[in-house]
FISEGU-913980 format. One record per residue (C-alpha): x, y, z. Coordinates in Angstrom, 1 decimal, padded with zeros to 4 digits. Layout:
N
- px py pz
- X Y Z
...
This chain:
404
- px py pz
- 119.8 091.5 107.8
- 119.5 089.1 104.8
- 119.8 085.2 105.1
- 123.0 084.4 104.0
- 121.6 081.6 101.8
- 120.6 084.4 099.8
- 124.1 085.3 099.2
- 124.9 082.0 097.7
- 125.9 081.9 094.3
- 123.6 079.5 091.7
- 125.8 076.5 090.5
- 123.3 076.6 087.3
- 122.7 079.3 084.9
- 120.3 081.9 085.9
- 117.8 082.5 082.9
- 117.5 086.2 081.7
- 114.9 087.9 081.0
- 113.6 091.6 079.5
- 115.0 094.3 081.9
- 112.8 097.5 082.6
- 115.9 100.4 082.2
- 118.7 100.7 079.6
- 120.8 101.6 082.8
- 118.9 099.2 085.3
- 120.2 100.1 088.9
- 120.0 103.7 088.1
- 118.2 105.9 090.8
- 114.5 107.0 090.3
- 114.8 110.6 089.8
- 115.4 112.7 092.6
- 112.6 115.0 092.0
- 110.2 112.2 092.1
- 110.9 112.0 096.2
- 111.0 115.8 096.5
- 107.7 116.1 095.1
- 106.2 113.0 097.6
- 107.7 114.7 100.8
- 106.7 118.2 100.1
- 103.2 116.4 099.8
- 103.8 114.4 102.6
- 105.1 117.1 105.0
- 102.5 119.6 103.9
- 099.3 117.8 104.3
- 096.6 118.8 106.4
- 097.5 118.9 110.4
- 095.4 118.1 113.6
- 095.7 119.7 116.9
- 098.2 118.6 118.8
- 097.4 115.7 120.9
- 093.8 115.1 119.1
- 094.7 111.6 117.5
- 093.0 108.9 118.6
- 094.2 105.4 118.6
- 098.0 106.8 119.3
- 099.2 102.7 120.6
- 099.4 102.0 116.5
- 102.1 104.6 116.1
- 104.4 102.4 118.8
- 107.0 100.7 116.9
- 107.5 097.1 117.4
- 110.6 095.9 115.4
- 113.3 096.1 118.0
- 115.8 096.6 114.9
- 113.7 099.6 114.3
- 113.6 100.9 117.4
- 117.4 100.6 118.3
- 118.1 102.4 115.1
- 116.1 105.5 116.4
- 112.8 104.2 114.3
- 114.4 105.2 111.4
- 114.0 102.8 108.5
- 112.0 104.2 105.8
- 114.7 103.6 103.1
- 116.0 100.6 104.9
- 114.9 096.9 104.3
- 115.5 093.4 105.5
- 113.1 093.7 108.4
- 109.6 092.3 108.5
- 108.3 093.7 111.4
- 110.5 096.9 110.7
- 108.7 097.0 107.0
- 105.3 096.8 108.0
- 105.7 099.3 110.9
- 107.6 101.9 108.5
- 107.5 101.4 105.1
- 105.5 098.6 103.0
- 106.9 099.0 100.2
- 110.1 097.2 101.6
- 108.3 094.1 101.8
- 108.8 093.6 097.9
- 112.5 092.8 098.4
- 111.3 089.6 100.6
- 112.6 086.4 099.2
- 111.5 084.1 102.0
- 108.4 083.0 103.3
- 108.8 084.5 107.0
- 107.0 084.5 110.5
- 107.8 086.9 113.4
- 106.9 087.7 116.7
- 107.6 090.8 118.7
- 107.1 091.1 122.4
- 107.3 094.9 123.7
- 107.5 095.7 127.2
- 106.6 099.5 127.1
- 106.3 101.8 129.8
- 104.1 102.2 133.2
- 102.9 098.6 132.9
- 101.9 098.3 129.1
- 102.7 095.6 127.2
- 102.0 094.9 123.2
- 102.8 091.6 121.4
- 102.4 091.3 117.8
- 102.6 088.3 115.3
- 103.6 088.4 111.3
- 104.0 086.8 108.4
- 104.9 087.4 104.7
- 104.6 085.3 101.9
- 106.3 086.1 098.7
- 104.6 085.0 095.6
- 106.3 084.0 092.3
- 107.5 087.2 090.3
- 107.4 090.1 092.0
- 104.5 090.3 094.7
- 104.8 089.9 098.4
- 102.0 089.4 100.7
- 101.7 090.1 104.1
- 099.6 090.0 107.7
- 099.9 091.1 111.5
- 098.2 091.3 114.1
- 098.8 092.9 117.4
- 097.5 093.4 121.0
- 098.5 095.9 123.7
- 097.3 096.1 127.3
- 097.6 098.5 129.8
- 097.9 097.9 133.5
- 095.0 099.3 135.7
- 094.2 102.9 135.4
- 093.1 105.2 138.4
- 090.1 107.0 137.4
- 088.1 109.9 138.9
- 084.6 111.9 138.4
- 084.4 115.7 137.5
- 084.6 116.3 140.9
- 088.2 114.6 141.1
- 086.5 112.0 143.5
- 088.2 108.5 142.9
- 086.0 106.0 141.5
- 088.3 102.9 141.3
- 090.4 101.6 138.1
- 089.9 100.8 134.7
- 091.9 098.9 132.0
- 092.3 100.0 128.2
- 093.5 097.7 125.5
- 094.2 098.2 121.6
- 093.7 095.8 118.9
- 095.5 095.9 115.4
- 094.9 093.6 112.3
- 096.0 094.9 109.5
- 097.3 093.3 105.8
- 100.0 094.6 103.3
- 101.0 093.7 100.0
- 103.9 095.0 097.6
- 106.2 094.5 094.5
- 108.9 095.5 092.5
- 107.4 098.1 089.8
- 111.0 098.6 087.8
- 114.4 097.5 087.7
- 116.5 094.5 086.8
- 114.4 091.5 086.8
- 116.9 089.3 088.1
- 118.0 091.1 091.4
- 115.6 091.6 094.5
- 117.8 094.5 095.9
- 118.0 097.4 093.2
- 114.8 098.9 091.7
- 111.7 100.3 092.6
- 109.4 099.0 094.9
- 105.4 100.2 095.8
- 103.3 098.5 098.8
- 100.3 099.5 100.8
- 098.2 097.8 103.1
- 094.9 098.6 105.6
- 094.3 097.9 108.7
- 091.6 097.7 111.1
- 092.0 099.3 114.7
- 090.2 099.0 117.7
- 090.2 100.5 121.3
- 088.7 100.4 124.2
- 088.5 102.4 127.7
- 086.3 102.0 130.5
- 084.0 099.2 128.8
- 083.9 101.9 125.8
- 085.3 100.6 122.6
- 086.0 102.2 118.7
- 087.3 101.3 115.5
- 088.3 102.2 112.5
- 089.7 101.0 108.9
- 093.0 102.9 108.2
- 095.6 103.0 105.4
- 099.2 102.4 104.5
- 101.3 103.5 101.6
- 105.0 103.3 100.5
- 107.5 103.3 098.2
- 111.4 102.5 098.4
- 114.0 103.2 095.6
- 117.3 101.2 095.4
- 120.2 101.7 093.6
- 124.2 101.4 093.6
- 126.1 104.0 094.8
- 129.9 104.0 094.1
- 131.8 100.5 094.0
- 130.7 099.3 097.6
- 128.2 100.7 098.3
- 124.0 100.8 098.1
- 121.5 104.1 098.6
- 118.1 104.1 099.3
- 115.4 106.4 099.5
- 111.9 105.7 100.7
- 108.9 107.6 101.6
- 105.5 106.2 103.6
- 102.4 107.6 104.7
- 100.5 105.5 107.7
- 097.5 105.1 109.2
- 095.3 107.2 106.6
- 091.2 107.5 106.7
- 089.3 108.4 109.5
- 089.5 108.5 113.3
- 088.3 106.1 116.1
- 085.0 107.7 117.6
- 083.9 107.4 121.0
- 080.3 108.4 121.4
- 080.1 111.1 119.5
- 083.4 112.6 119.3
- 085.6 111.5 115.9
- 089.3 111.5 116.9
- 091.8 112.5 113.9
- 093.0 109.3 112.7
- 096.8 109.0 114.2
- 098.5 109.4 110.9
- 103.0 109.6 110.2
- 104.4 110.6 107.3
- 107.9 109.8 106.5
- 110.7 110.2 104.3
- 113.7 108.4 104.6
- 117.6 107.9 103.3
- 119.5 104.3 103.9
- 123.2 103.9 102.9
- 124.7 100.2 103.0
- 128.9 099.3 103.0
- 131.1 097.6 103.7
- 133.4 097.6 106.9
- 136.3 095.0 106.9
- 134.1 092.7 104.9
- 131.2 093.4 107.0
- 128.0 095.3 106.5
- 127.5 098.4 107.2
- 124.1 100.4 107.5
- 123.3 103.9 108.1
- 119.3 105.2 107.9
- 118.1 108.4 108.4
- 114.6 110.3 108.6
- 112.5 112.7 108.8
- 109.1 112.1 110.2
- 106.0 114.4 110.6
- 103.0 112.9 112.8
- 099.9 114.9 111.6
- 099.2 116.0 115.1
- 102.9 117.0 115.5
- 106.0 118.4 114.7
- 108.3 117.5 112.1
- 111.6 115.2 113.7
- 114.0 113.2 112.9
- 115.6 109.5 113.5
- 119.1 108.3 112.8
- 120.7 104.9 113.5
- 123.6 102.5 112.3
- 124.0 098.8 112.4
- 127.0 097.1 112.1
- 126.8 093.0 110.9
- 129.7 090.7 112.0
- 130.4 087.4 110.0
- 126.6 087.6 109.1
- 125.7 086.7 113.0
- 125.9 089.2 115.3
- 124.7 093.0 114.5
- 124.9 096.0 116.9
- 122.6 098.6 116.4
- 122.5 102.4 117.8
- 120.0 105.2 116.9
- 118.6 108.1 118.3
- 115.5 110.2 117.9
- 114.3 113.7 118.5
- 111.5 116.1 119.1
- 109.0 113.7 120.5
- 109.7 114.7 124.3
- 110.2 112.2 126.9
- 111.1 109.5 123.7
- 113.5 111.7 122.6
- 117.4 110.4 123.2
- 119.7 107.3 122.6
- 118.5 104.2 121.5
- 120.3 100.4 121.5
- 120.3 096.8 120.7
- 121.8 093.7 119.2
- 120.4 090.8 117.1
- 121.8 087.3 116.6
- 121.1 085.0 113.6
- 122.0 081.2 113.4
- 121.0 080.0 109.6
- 117.1 080.8 108.9
- 116.2 082.3 112.8
- 117.2 085.9 114.3
- 116.8 087.0 117.3
- 116.3 090.7 117.8
- 116.6 092.9 121.4
- 116.9 096.5 122.0
- 116.4 099.1 124.9
- 114.9 102.8 124.8
- 115.5 105.0 127.8
- 112.4 107.0 128.3
- 113.5 109.3 131.1
- 111.6 109.2 134.0
- 109.2 107.1 132.4
- 111.5 104.6 132.6
- 113.4 101.9 130.1
- 111.4 100.0 127.4
- 112.6 096.4 126.3
- 111.9 095.2 122.7
- 112.1 091.4 121.9
- 111.5 089.4 118.4
- 112.2 085.9 116.6
- 111.4 085.6 113.3
- 112.0 082.5 111.2
- 112.6 081.9 107.2
- 111.7 079.1 106.3
- 111.1 077.0 103.1
- 113.5 077.7 099.7
- 113.7 081.0 098.1
- 110.7 081.8 095.5
- 113.4 083.4 093.9
- 117.1 083.4 094.2
- 118.5 086.6 093.2
- 121.6 086.8 090.4
- 123.4 090.0 090.4
- 123.5 091.5 087.2
- 126.5 093.8 086.8
- 126.2 097.1 085.1
- 127.6 095.5 082.0
- 125.3 092.5 082.1
- 122.5 094.8 082.3
- 123.5 096.8 079.3
- 124.1 093.1 077.6
- 120.4 092.2 078.3
- 119.4 095.6 076.7
- 121.1 095.5 073.7
- 120.1 091.7 073.2
- 116.4 093.2 073.8
- 117.0 095.5 070.9
- 118.3 092.9 068.4
- 115.4 090.6 068.5
- 113.2 093.7 067.5
- 115.4 094.5 064.8
- 115.7 091.1 063.4
- 111.8 090.8 063.3
- 111.5 094.4 061.7
- 114.2 092.7 059.1
- 117.2 094.8 060.1
- 119.8 091.9 060.7
- 123.0 094.0 059.7
- 121.6 096.4 062.4
- 121.3 093.2 064.8
- 124.1 092.2 064.5
- 126.1 095.2 064.9
- 124.0 095.6 068.7
- 124.7 092.1 069.4
- 128.4 092.7 068.9
- 128.4 095.1 071.2
- 126.0 093.1 073.7
- 129.2 090.4 073.6
- 131.9 093.0 074.0
- 130.1 093.8 077.6
- 128.9 089.9 078.6
- 131.1 087.6 076.3
- 129.6 084.6 078.3
- 126.2 085.5 077.2
- 124.9 082.3 075.6
- 121.4 083.6 074.6
- 123.3 086.3 072.8
- 125.9 083.9 070.8
- 123.2 082.2 069.8
- 120.9 085.2 068.5
- 124.0 086.3 067.1
- 124.1 083.0 064.3
- 120.6 083.8 063.6
- 121.2 087.2 062.8
- 124.0 086.4 060.2
- 122.3 083.5 058.5
- 119.3 086.0 058.1
- 121.6 088.7 056.9
- 123.1 086.2 054.2
- 119.3 085.4 053.2
- 118.5 088.8 052.6
- 121.7 089.6 050.6
- 120.7 086.6 048.0
């Protein structure tokens, strides 16, 4: 859910800059995501249940959980971006801190603390840490004799970075975004520990879809690298490959979001996740989702969120059948001034930007007459483009000088 401050219009003029596409906001070619998806889902597969450190796959974000753990093609949720697609971090405009508590199954609980820091320009850095603990686990020897209880724990520390690599310069919402991260996972069982360094990568493309909607396509590969090693045995890494789509429109003036993901763990079959979110008056969010293909984890999910200015509280509930219910809570806070207040550029404004850029090159090459024609077209698209008006005067003076 976006911060209300991001939707306010600026009173002062926003400086214009170059754009990356002649028609900025067009979707990245579909074949790019098709090829990436093929590569992701044909990755080497491990035997079922052979991956170590599976606690890394537990989604901490209540928003993502309530939407069926779909969201590879979404944005607006720090915890969700860290869990599903690091590229979505690039759309973060405020410094943000988040804390999540996951009351999971069979006495298992997990807490996560995360922080995102936007940089001047396109970059965003984020760091996070999570700790998972279990209750007492009964232990037996090879003869089925009871030997008491043991405890298990998991720790994850990571850092992600993301940036916008193509699209309109003054608009954080549209374009092509890329992200990646490195993390260290450590798991302890009965006093024996194992650790591994793992990597995440992701891409996200956001573009307009009709007059009132935006579409997003995303792919990510998570927990790549070597697996955790206990004694002499090294397990496969708990890698997960995702490809997802998101669509945002309006219902009665309120944002309505749909998400759909295909998910491929390296030791399991392809499954799907789907979800929806309705944000009422930018204050209350209602969410529902469905997850398939994970045995007891399949089924409906529900959740809600509440936002008051820059403070957001989220909750989700998931039913795991005989294993019971899992509850997730998170509290996030946006603070400080936005690194960049986005200025929405219409298609006409973007095209005018492109034409002004061409006119500058023409003037530098002494083609002032062509530059005047190009600037005329720019002003037809955006009559209030002050830079084009100023440049027009210079181009006409240059043309008159060349004719003498």
